[in-house]
Backbone as CSV, one residue per row, in Angstrom:
resi,resn,N_x,N_y,N_z,CA_x,CA_y,CA_z,C_x,C_y,C_z
1,MET,-14.571,-6.873,-58.871,-15.511,-5.788,-58.466,-16.318,-5.888,-57.223
2,ILE,-16.131,-4.798,-56.552,-16.533,-4.202,-55.134,-18.043,-3.908,-55.229
3,LYS,-18.971,-4.860,-54.349,-20.622,-4.564,-54.931,-20.594,-3.843,-53.035
4,ILE,-21.256,-2.481,-53.342,-21.201,-1.965,-51.780,-22.793,-1.341,-51.971
5,THR,-23.374,-1.730,-50.617,-24.632,-1.276,-50.099,-25.133,-0.104,-49.365
6,ILE,-25.668,0.645,-49.100,-25.687,1.673,-48.550,-27.604,1.991,-47.857
7,CYS,-27.583,1.476,-46.456,-28.665,1.790,-46.180,-29.123,3.264,-44.893
8,GLU,-29.666,3.953,-45.820,-29.706,4.943,-44.985,-30.948,5.750,-45.078
9,ASP,-31.734,6.467,-43.900,-32.605,7.091,-44.564,-32.839,8.674,-44.582
10,GLU,-31.576,9.341,-44.640,-31.669,10.497,-44.902,-30.615,10.871,-46.375
11,LYS,-31.669,11.391,-46.781,-31.301,11.879,-47.845,-30.191,12.386,-48.445
12,GLU,-30.075,13.535,-47.585,-28.345,14.117,-47.785,-27.519,13.270,-47.382
13,GLN,-27.752,12.524,-46.431,-26.578,11.499,-45.907,-26.261,10.319,-47.135
14,GLN,-27.290,10.195,-47.585,-27.198,9.258,-49.085,-26.333,10.038,-50.003
15,LYS,-26.537,10.851,-50.129,-26.050,11.937,-51.235,-24.626,12.044,-50.967
16,LEU,-24.469,12.428,-49.594,-23.038,12.353,-49.131,-22.046,11.538,-49.648
17,LEU,-22.953,10.350,-48.809,-22.105,8.652,-49.309,-21.795,8.720,-50.369
18,LYS,-22.527,8.613,-51.352,-22.598,8.385,-52.390,-21.378,9.123,-53.292
19,ALA,-21.299,10.772,-52.858,-20.197,11.546,-53.499,-18.961,11.014,-53.198
20,HIS,-18.729,10.535,-51.667,-17.600,10.365,-51.396,-17.124,9.079,-52.068
21,ILE,-18.078,7.915,-52.297,-17.832,6.816,-52.635,-17.458,6.722,-54.181
22,ASP,-18.040,7.442,-54.738,-17.675,7.699,-56.171,-16.450,8.071,-56.284
23,LYS,-15.857,9.030,-55.634,-14.726,9.856,-55.748,-13.487,8.857,-55.260
24,ILE,-13.818,8.130,-54.165,-12.984,7.228,-53.319,-12.598,6.048,-54.602
25,PHE,-13.274,5.405,-55.370,-13.151,4.229,-56.296,-12.370,5.067,-57.126
26,GLU,-12.823,6.489,-57.708,-12.011,6.496,-58.710,-10.514,6.994,-58.500
27,GLU,-10.355,7.133,-57.528,-9.194,7.733,-56.795,-8.352,6.281,-56.809
28,LEU,-8.848,5.083,-56.536,-8.603,3.882,-56.394,-8.269,2.804,-57.662
29,SER,-8.928,3.271,-58.425,-9.185,3.042,-59.579,-9.872,1.239,-59.711
30,VAL,-10.542,1.133,-58.756,-11.157,0.241,-58.178,-12.830,-0.164,-59.157
31,LYS,-13.094,-1.178,-59.726,-14.529,-1.163,-60.256,-15.217,-1.309,-59.002
32,TYR,-16.770,-0.939,-58.961,-17.773,-1.133,-57.852,-18.790,-1.055,-58.495
33,LYS,-19.765,-1.553,-57.635,-21.602,-1.455,-57.975,-22.038,-0.842,-56.552
34,LEU,-22.890,0.082,-56.659,-23.557,0.895,-55.536,-24.793,0.573,-55.731
35,GLU,-25.364,0.195,-54.169,-26.911,0.096,-54.163,-27.329,0.903,-53.024
36,ILE,-28.362,1.634,-53.120,-29.058,2.334,-51.910,-30.252,2.264,-51.295
37,PHE,-30.442,1.947,-50.295,-31.690,1.551,-49.456,-32.034,2.368,-48.722
38,ASN,-33.371,2.751,-48.499,-34.120,4.053,-47.450,-34.238,3.194,-46.025
39,LEU,-34.721,1.961,-46.182,-34.935,1.217,-44.793,-34.335,-0.128,-44.722
40,GLY,-34.339,-0.334,-43.097,-33.849,-1.770,-43.196,-34.500,-2.772,-43.877
41,GLU,-36.202,-2.476,-43.717,-37.068,-3.419,-44.227,-36.968,-3.443,-45.688
42,GLU,-36.657,-2.495,-46.594,-36.313,-2.569,-47.943,-34.858,-3.408,-47.949
43,LEU,-33.917,-3.431,-47.307,-32.813,-3.822,-47.597,-32.770,-5.181,-47.670
44,LEU,-33.696,-5.804,-46.602,-33.579,-7.140,-46.240,-34.706,-7.897,-47.112
45,LYS,-35.730,-7.435,-47.800,-36.410,-7.517,-48.833,-35.875,-7.765,-50.050
46,ASN,-34.312,-6.837,-49.921,-33.960,-7.178,-51.393,-32.543,-7.264,-51.628
47,TYR,-32.127,-7.750,-50.335,-30.609,-8.109,-50.056,-29.822,-9.031,-50.962
48,SER,-28.739,-8.802,-51.672,-28.376,-9.699,-52.401,-26.598,-10.202,-51.461
49,LYS,-26.770,-11.685,-51.530,-25.687,-12.259,-50.823,-24.144,-12.081,-51.340
50,ASP,-24.154,-11.731,-52.523,-22.736,-10.995,-53.436,-22.292,-9.836,-52.696
51,THR,-23.138,-9.082,-51.649,-22.553,-7.684,-51.354,-21.039,-7.844,-50.380
52,ASP,-20.528,-7.070,-50.810,-19.002,-7.106,-50.183,-19.142,-5.980,-49.051
53,ILE,-19.668,-4.881,-49.285,-19.757,-4.098,-48.058,-20.741,-3.213,-47.657
54,LEU,-21.286,-3.210,-46.442,-22.446,-2.678,-46.133,-22.475,-1.441,-45.440
55,LEU,-22.960,-0.426,-45.606,-22.866,0.644,-44.973,-24.172,1.067,-44.304
56,LEU,-24.450,1.011,-43.058,-25.820,0.925,-42.532,-25.767,1.881,-41.262
57,ASP,-26.621,2.501,-41.834,-27.489,3.423,-40.549,-28.025,2.761,-39.181
58,ILE,-27.205,3.156,-38.069,-28.227,2.801,-37.010,-29.661,2.925,-36.706
59,GLN,-29.757,4.283,-36.887,-31.097,4.822,-36.630,-31.917,5.392,-37.703
60,MET,-32.736,4.172,-37.872,-33.723,4.057,-38.819,-35.245,3.954,-38.171
61,GLY,-36.036,3.830,-39.124,-37.636,3.355,-38.878,-37.861,2.461,-37.912
62,GLN,-38.578,1.576,-38.248,-39.169,0.337,-37.198,-38.059,-0.844,-37.013
63,ILE,-37.194,-1.064,-38.059,-36.360,-1.982,-37.649,-35.052,-1.227,-37.781
64,ASN,-34.249,-1.035,-36.565,-33.033,0.142,-36.492,-31.943,-0.978,-37.319
65,GLY,-30.438,-0.508,-37.366,-29.548,-0.688,-38.087,-28.999,-2.170,-37.536
66,MET,-28.951,-1.776,-35.969,-28.591,-2.919,-35.207,-29.339,-4.389,-35.295
67,ASP,-30.543,-4.156,-35.404,-31.677,-5.280,-35.629,-31.251,-5.883,-37.154
68,THR,-31.367,-4.689,-38.004,-31.084,-5.349,-39.382,-29.496,-6.290,-39.588
69,ALA,-28.788,-5.534,-39.239,-27.167,-6.144,-39.116,-27.425,-7.918,-38.594
70,ARG,-28.315,-7.924,-37.576,-28.033,-9.362,-36.502,-29.195,-10.275,-37.694
71,LYS,-30.228,-9.452,-38.495,-30.838,-10.670,-39.425,-30.160,-10.795,-40.744
72,ILE,-28.971,-9.460,-41.246,-28.263,-9.415,-42.186,-27.105,-10.954,-41.875
73,ARG,-26.870,-11.011,-40.891,-25.755,-11.927,-40.291,-26.434,-13.469,-40.292
74,THR,-27.641,-13.497,-40.369,-28.435,-15.183,-40.549,-28.132,-15.142,-42.253
75,LEU,-28.454,-14.082,-42.973,-28.257,-14.480,-44.485,-26.870,-14.284,-45.284
76,ASP,-25.583,-13.736,-44.306,-24.327,-13.526,-44.934,-23.523,-13.448,-44.071
77,ASP,-22.694,-14.358,-43.857,-21.786,-14.501,-42.842,-20.129,-13.686,-43.048
78,LYS,-20.177,-13.240,-44.352,-18.863,-12.471,-45.148,-18.958,-10.955,-45.195
79,VAL,-19.899,-10.365,-45.057,-19.857,-9.016,-45.695,-19.336,-8.377,-44.193
80,GLU,-19.022,-7.372,-45.296,-18.146,-5.961,-44.259,-19.113,-5.160,-43.922
81,ILE,-19.309,-4.566,-42.482,-20.279,-3.992,-42.176,-19.981,-2.549,-41.202
82,ILE,-20.232,-1.183,-41.978,-19.550,-0.283,-41.412,-20.922,0.638,-40.641
83,PHE,-21.142,0.742,-39.596,-21.942,1.494,-38.864,-22.073,2.893,-39.319
84,ILE,-23.087,3.793,-39.570,-22.985,5.000,-39.519,-24.430,5.400,-38.667
85,THR,-23.646,6.505,-37.640,-24.519,6.541,-36.306,-24.330,8.315,-35.873
86,SER,-24.824,8.795,-35.263,-24.835,9.981,-34.660,-24.145,9.933,-33.219
87,ILE,-24.460,8.606,-32.575,-24.087,7.933,-31.261,-23.199,7.047,-31.011
88,ILE,-22.138,7.079,-30.860,-21.025,6.615,-30.703,-21.392,4.834,-29.601
89,GLU,-22.435,5.305,-28.654,-22.570,4.339,-27.546,-22.707,3.001,-28.030
90,TYR,-23.250,2.919,-29.410,-23.707,1.468,-29.913,-22.375,1.121,-30.097
91,ALA,-21.590,0.882,-30.242,-20.164,0.571,-30.428,-19.944,-1.011,-29.887
92,LEU,-20.194,-1.228,-28.974,-19.885,-2.428,-28.307,-20.449,-3.455,-28.506
93,GLU,-22.089,-3.001,-28.961,-23.140,-3.891,-29.550,-22.913,-4.096,-30.557
94,GLY,-22.150,-3.598,-31.581,-21.804,-3.806,-32.944,-20.722,-5.314,-32.742
95,TYR,-19.916,-5.506,-31.749,-18.990,-6.607,-31.848,-19.991,-7.844,-32.138
96,GLU,-21.257,-8.167,-31.633,-21.983,-9.077,-31.670,-22.282,-9.141,-33.344
97,VAL,-22.350,-8.419,-33.704,-22.626,-8.892,-35.586,-21.460,-8.600,-36.226
98,ARG,-20.262,-8.830,-35.659,-18.719,-8.558,-36.525,-18.852,-7.188,-37.191
99,ALA,-19.418,-6.074,-36.538,-19.140,-4.605,-37.275,-18.244,-3.869,-36.402
100,TYR,-16.646,-3.724,-36.871,-15.821,-2.998,-36.185,-15.489,-2.043,-36.571
101,ARG,-16.358,-1.481,-37.496,-16.341,0.118,-37.789,-17.328,0.695,-37.741
102,TYR,-16.804,2.109,-36.949,-18.241,2.631,-36.901,-17.623,4.380,-37.696
103,LEU,-18.422,4.665,-38.291,-18.295,6.391,-38.799,-19.381,7.277,-38.327
104,ILE,-18.827,8.474,-37.722,-20.199,9.317,-37.124,-20.794,10.557,-38.460
105,LYS,-21.599,10.306,-38.433,-22.368,11.489,-39.055,-22.187,13.194,-38.623
106,PRO,-21.954,13.939,-39.716,-21.651,13.548,-41.400,-20.386,12.930,-41.547
107,VAL,-20.676,11.975,-42.111,-19.046,11.122,-42.605,-18.195,12.145,-43.258
108,LYS,-17.197,11.872,-43.062,-15.841,12.431,-43.490,-15.340,11.830,-44.318
109,TYR,-14.822,12.063,-45.689,-14.267,11.683,-46.454,-12.981,10.754,-46.175
110,ASP,-12.174,11.435,-45.873,-10.721,10.588,-45.250,-10.980,9.609,-44.588
111,ASN,-12.203,9.817,-43.463,-12.489,8.397,-42.568,-13.008,7.414,-43.356
112,LEU,-14.031,7.721,-44.064,-14.764,6.427,-45.101,-13.453,6.003,-45.988
113,LYS,-12.305,6.674,-46.734,-11.527,6.108,-47.159,-11.033,5.229,-46.622
114,GLU,-10.455,5.374,-45.565,-9.441,4.747,-44.472,-10.144,3.627,-44.285
115,ASN,-11.391,3.385,-43.918,-12.184,2.367,-43.782,-12.620,1.478,-45.006
116,LEU,-13.183,2.162,-46.001,-13.137,1.402,-47.212,-11.939,0.474,-47.690
117,ILE,-10.736,1.062,-47.756,-9.377,0.628,-48.022,-9.451,-0.689,-47.234
118,SER,-9.354,-0.633,-45.861,-9.308,-1.443,-44.864,-10.380,-2.730,-45.165
119,CYS,-11.824,-2.686,-45.714,-12.491,-3.385,-46.124,-12.251,-3.979,-47.174
120,ILE,-12.017,-3.070,-48.356,-11.491,-4.023,-49.398,-10.241,-4.801,-49.232
121,LYS,-9.442,-4.844,-48.607,-8.312,-5.457,-47.935,-9.253,-6.894,-47.491
122,GLU,-10.037,-6.976,-46.719,-10.992,-7.970,-46.141,-11.613,-8.769,-47.370
123,VAL,-12.173,-7.941,-47.987,-12.496,-8.890,-49.068,-11.978,-9.667,-50.033
124,ASP,-10.664,-9.027,-50.630,-9.587,-9.550,-51.146,-9.211,-10.955,-50.342
125,ILE,-9.356,-10.845,-49.179,-8.804,-11.971,-48.528,-9.938,-13.043,-48.393
126,LYS,-11.107,-12.884,-48.345,-12.037,-13.887,-48.030,-12.482,-14.350,-49.792
127,ASN,-12.078,-13.191,-50.624,-12.095,-14.063,-51.877,-11.110,-14.777,-52.628
128,LYS,-10.073,-15.143,-51.763,-8.867,-15.668,-52.380,-9.011,-17.288,-51.962
129,HIS,-8.443,-18.271,-52.625,-8.093,-19.618,-52.211,-7.308,-20.076,-52.816
130,ILE,-6.995,-21.474,-52.407,-5.900,-22.341,-52.764,-6.605,-23.665,-53.402
131,ILE,-5.854,-24.480,-54.379,-6.077,-25.670,-54.752,-5.275,-26.468,-54.339
132,VAL,-5.943,-27.681,-53.700,-4.765,-28.732,-53.103,-5.434,-30.319,-53.482
133,LYS,-4.518,-30.994,-54.034,-4.839,-32.309,-54.126,-4.858,-33.238,-53.477
134,GLU,-5.906,-33.888,-52.985,-5.989,-34.734,-52.007,-6.552,-36.208,-52.444
135,GLN,-5.534,-37.157,-52.604,-6.025,-38.786,-52.692,-6.775,-38.615,-54.423
136,GLY,-6.159,-37.894,-54.998,-6.311,-37.578,-56.686,-7.632,-36.682,-56.820
137,ASN,-8.146,-36.413,-55.670,-9.189,-35.165,-55.904,-8.600,-34.054,-55.892
138,LEU,-9.084,-32.816,-56.525,-8.688,-31.410,-56.450,-9.723,-30.432,-55.536
139,ASN,-9.159,-30.020,-54.608,-9.978,-29.322,-53.490,-9.882,-28.042,-53.522
140,LYS,-10.650,-26.999,-53.794,-10.741,-25.286,-53.675,-11.002,-25.084,-52.085
141,ILE,-9.969,-24.273,-51.429,-10.413,-24.021,-50.036,-9.979,-22.511,-50.061
142,ASP,-11.124,-22.030,-49.355,-10.930,-20.520,-49.232,-9.833,-20.308,-48.340
143,ILE,-8.695,-19.070,-48.447,-7.803,-19.532,-47.141,-8.429,-18.730,-46.168
144,SER,-9.876,-17.678,-45.878,-9.949,-17.515,-44.817,-11.112,-18.692,-44.115
145,GLU,-10.919,-19.846,-44.466,-11.586,-21.026,-43.981,-10.567,-21.770,-42.963
146,ILE,-9.237,-21.311,-43.339,-8.165,-21.969,-43.107,-7.835,-21.711,-41.540
147,ILE,-7.861,-22.711,-40.525,-7.594,-22.106,-38.951,-6.236,-22.286,-38.721
148,TYR,-5.305,-23.496,-39.437,-3.915,-23.711,-39.100,-3.476,-24.649,-39.964
149,VAL,-2.117,-24.607,-40.224,-1.844,-25.611,-41.166,-0.369,-26.229,-40.290
150,GLU,-0.199,-27.625,-40.254,0.809,-27.932,-39.619,1.458,-29.024,-40.799
151,VAL,2.727,-29.323,-40.567,3.500,-30.286,-41.500,4.189,-31.565,-40.431
152,GLN,4.157,-32.677,-40.525,5.137,-33.544,-40.418,5.543,-34.370,-41.476
153,LYS,7.285,-34.238,-41.329,7.779,-34.727,-42.521,7.244,-34.501,-43.950
154,GLU,6.898,-35.167,-44.841,6.275,-34.656,-45.900,4.645,-34.111,-45.862
155,THR,4.154,-34.587,-44.636,2.655,-34.383,-44.736,2.219,-33.145,-44.392
156,ILE,1.417,-32.694,-44.858,0.893,-31.380,-44.597,-0.556,-31.326,-44.175
157,THR,-0.837,-30.957,-43.106,-2.323,-31.038,-42.333,-2.970,-29.596,-42.667
158,ILE,-3.804,-29.693,-43.269,-4.718,-28.479,-43.599,-5.767,-28.438,-42.827
159,HIS,-6.097,-27.399,-41.529,-7.391,-27.761,-40.613,-8.216,-26.523,-41.233
160,THR,-9.213,-26.999,-41.416,-10.035,-25.580,-41.953,-11.367,-25.366,-41.003
161,LEU,-12.294,-24.472,-41.314,-13.422,-24.776,-40.193,-14.490,-25.917,-40.242
162,ASN,-14.593,-26.599,-41.363,-15.574,-27.732,-41.584,-14.662,-29.081,-42.180
163,LYS,-13.226,-29.196,-42.076,-12.535,-30.315,-42.922,-11.399,-30.145,-42.693
164,VAL,-10.721,-31.507,-42.540,-9.124,-31.353,-42.800,-8.426,-32.058,-43.478
165,TYR,-7.612,-31.862,-44.560,-7.272,-32.447,-45.582,-5.732,-32.294,-45.129
166,LYS,-5.274,-33.694,-46.234,-3.975,-34.027,-45.824,-3.224,-34.548,-47.056
167,ILE,-2.086,-33.408,-47.668,-1.569,-33.326,-48.369,0.254,-33.724,-48.546
168,THR,0.627,-33.987,-49.645,1.889,-33.939,-49.683,2.966,-32.343,-49.820
169,GLY,3.562,-32.183,-49.364,4.275,-31.127,-49.770,5.265,-30.414,-48.745
170,THR,5.136,-29.329,-49.002,6.062,-28.560,-47.785,5.703,-27.477,-47.343
171,MET,6.220,-27.050,-45.965,5.594,-25.903,-45.433,5.832,-24.202,-46.044
172,SER,7.181,-24.530,-46.778,7.159,-23.399,-47.463,6.718,-23.123,-48.671
173,ASN,6.149,-24.024,-49.724,5.490,-23.981,-50.603,4.029,-23.760,-50.304
174,ILE,3.425,-24.328,-49.463,2.009,-23.601,-48.747,1.965,-22.440,-48.602
175,GLU,3.023,-22.103,-47.559,2.774,-20.676,-47.046,2.959,-19.676,-48.427
176,LYS,3.569,-20.088,-49.246,4.000,-19.023,-50.616,2.260,-19.084,-51.291
177,GLU,1.770,-20.172,-51.153,0.659,-20.399,-51.874,-0.415,-19.609,-51.176
178,ILE,-0.651,-19.720,-49.658,-1.456,-18.815,-49.491,-1.429,-17.005,-49.034
179,ASN,-0.105,-16.966,-49.024,0.464,-15.606,-49.183,-0.635,-14.663,-48.824
180,CYS,-0.552,-14.597,-47.562,-1.519,-13.753,-46.580,-1.164,-12.586,-45.564
181,SER,-1.219,-12.130,-45.162,-0.685,-11.201,-44.013,-1.252,-11.810,-42.408
182,ARG,-2.263,-12.234,-42.628,-3.063,-13.092,-41.520,-2.564,-14.265,-40.857
183,PHE,-1.701,-14.658,-41.896,-1.213,-16.179,-41.573,0.180,-15.676,-41.036
184,PHE,0.473,-16.621,-39.964,2.338,-16.473,-39.658,2.676,-17.672,-39.021
185,ARG,3.806,-17.638,-39.824,4.904,-19.023,-39.037,5.238,-18.934,-37.513
186,CYS,4.389,-19.778,-36.984,4.457,-19.063,-35.461,5.688,-20.427,-34.785
187,HIS,5.680,-21.206,-35.361,6.798,-22.638,-35.370,7.144,-23.220,-36.430
188,LYS,8.317,-23.832,-36.581,8.674,-24.819,-37.951,7.864,-25.276,-38.586
189,SER,6.768,-25.830,-37.831,5.838,-26.777,-38.159,4.324,-26.489,-38.201
190,PHE,4.342,-25.308,-38.218,2.852,-24.424,-37.866,2.857,-23.344,-38.513
191,LEU,1.641,-22.794,-39.409,1.370,-21.644,-39.805,-0.028,-21.378,-39.215
192,VAL,0.138,-20.431,-39.121,-1.603,-20.388,-38.151,-2.721,-18.956,-39.092
193,ASN,-3.488,-19.038,-38.679,-4.287,-17.956,-39.448,-4.724,-17.074,-37.941
194,LEU,-4.109,-15.779,-37.769,-4.107,-14.814,-36.800,-5.634,-14.752,-36.038
195,GLU,-6.609,-14.619,-37.190,-8.111,-14.713,-37.208,-8.673,-15.419,-36.379
196,TYR,-8.183,-16.639,-35.875,-8.559,-17.781,-35.386,-7.714,-18.017,-34.147
197,VAL,-7.029,-16.878,-33.733,-6.452,-17.126,-32.064,-7.367,-16.342,-31.540
198,LYS,-7.560,-16.982,-30.220,-8.533,-16.337,-29.246,-7.473,-15.799,-27.986
199,SER,-6.256,-16.562,-27.720,-5.310,-16.163,-26.627,-3.850,-16.449,-27.128
200,ILE,-2.884,-15.540,-26.245,-1.702,-15.891,-26.611,-1.073,-16.140,-25.160
201,LYS,-0.022,-17.029,-24.786,0.538,-17.065,-23.296,2.063,-17.614,-23.921
202,GLN,2.522,-17.693,-22.953,4.261,-18.023,-23.259,3.969,-19.682,-24.236
203,TYR,4.219,-19.591,-25.317,4.662,-20.519,-25.860,3.556,-21.358,-26.394
204,VAL,2.462,-20.536,-26.396,1.059,-21.269,-26.854,0.382,-20.874,-27.298
205,LEU,-0.506,-21.002,-28.709,-1.702,-19.778,-28.873,-2.803,-20.911,-28.620
206,THR,-3.848,-19.980,-28.164,-5.001,-20.965,-28.069,-6.319,-20.373,-29.015
207,LEU,-6.445,-21.337,-29.670,-7.505,-20.871,-31.073,-9.059,-20.863,-30.484
208,GLU,-10.010,-20.139,-31.268,-11.255,-20.416,-30.962,-11.865,-21.255,-30.766
209,ASN,-11.541,-22.592,-31.484,-12.041,-23.799,-31.273,-11.611,-24.517,-30.198
210,SER,-10.855,-23.855,-29.563,-10.102,-24.368,-28.076,-9.069,-25.404,-28.093
211,GLU,-8.622,-25.529,-29.668,-7.141,-26.190,-29.646,-6.142,-25.158,-29.520
212,GLU,-4.756,-25.715,-29.338,-3.666,-25.014,-28.660,-2.537,-25.407,-29.622
213,VAL,-1.911,-24.525,-30.266,-0.693,-24.584,-30.996,0.362,-24.278,-30.631
214,PRO,1.587,-24.723,-30.791,2.749,-24.360,-30.029,3.356,-23.326,-30.782
215,VAL,4.149,-22.205,-29.975,4.839,-20.970,-30.320,6.179,-21.582,-30.026
216,SER,7.073,-21.148,-31.043,8.579,-21.644,-30.886,8.981,-20.450,-30.141
217,ARG,10.046,-20.651,-29.277,11.102,-19.981,-28.093,11.177,-18.472,-29.322
218,TYR,11.886,-18.763,-30.441,12.386,-17.540,-30.738,11.504,-16.794,-32.019
219,ARG,10.178,-17.486,-32.198,9.236,-16.719,-32.637,8.153,-16.194,-31.834
220,PHE,8.275,-16.282,-30.541,7.301,-15.990,-29.870,6.963,-14.415,-29.715
221,LYS,8.342,-13.557,-29.551,8.003,-12.483,-29.429,7.449,-11.649,-31.004
222,ASP,7.812,-12.093,-32.137,7.069,-11.476,-33.655,5.482,-12.159,-33.535
223,THR,5.550,-13.410,-33.034,3.973,-13.702,-33.018,3.391,-13.216,-32.306
224,LYS,3.610,-12.590,-30.982,2.864,-11.745,-30.111,2.257,-10.444,-30.805
225,GLU,3.539,-9.698,-31.224,3.201,-8.489,-31.894,2.087,-8.526,-33.183
226,LYS,2.391,-9.619,-34.077,1.376,-9.671,-35.339,-0.103,-10.042,-34.353
227,PHE,-0.154,-10.647,-33.812,-1.558,-11.134,-32.931,-1.878,-9.954,-32.567
228,PHE,-1.295,-9.155,-31.749,-1.627,-7.526,-31.175,-1.923,-6.827,-32.349
229,ASP,-1.385,-6.450,-33.338,-1.453,-5.693,-34.298,-2.714,-6.085,-35.201
230,LEU,-3.113,-7.020,-35.437,-4.242,-7.187,-35.586,-5.279,-7.126,-34.588
231,ILE,-5.469,-7.274,-33.535,-6.488,-6.876,-32.436,-6.330,-5.431,-32.809
232,GLU,-5.067,-4.489,-32.399,-5.566,-2.874,-32.737,-6.245,-2.389,-34.071
233,ALA,-5.721,-3.223,-35.091,-6.457,-2.680,-36.058,-7.834,-2.870,-36.618
234,LYS,-8.728,-3.918,-35.856,-9.869,-3.962,-35.269,-10.565,-3.099,-34.803
235,LEU,-9.750,-2.737,-34.015,-10.332,-1.885,-32.767,-10.458,-0.067,-33.533
236,CYS,-9.484,0.075,-34.269,-9.141,1.350,-34.825,-10.321,1.512,-35.473
């Protein structure tokens, strides 16, 4: 089930968004729960950390949408935020709170549907995990927290945001288990989560943590294309 929250102080916009959402999820045959708040203060007071998608008006009362989003990010690092606005000039500021989607009022059905489908895909990725066995212990790893995977002989090393796991296996098997379009086999010994790639140059990926991952010569072109496709998808 997808949990959606609307924070919008204009009643007509609330009704429009709700009508669109009801129709979209009926067409998608996806179960959902919808909450509606009038003000940022009200949202922050009652915010639920299991929220998947937040539709947030930028121009509201005492606490505007951008300040509300900043506070939300201290509570919830994973929620997908879509800004609703009449003024697109806020777009660059939104990157601070990782809000890559903007909808202009009055929100059009097709635009909202396209963005919600994109968000649902992101939510699915964030909720996906793998189970690995390390030294007799079973560990649940969220794939969204995996930065990259490397293999040396029969040892698989999984680098995550908070820990490194060493297991026995093959790269092909771990790639099948992860089964996510955000991951790309840039080298026969490396599987990288493109979300954590900061830049790409000749045969090297630089990650956000400043580590470097090699790219094989014959996979360089495909790796570069996948990386730029991801960037383009976030900007659109």
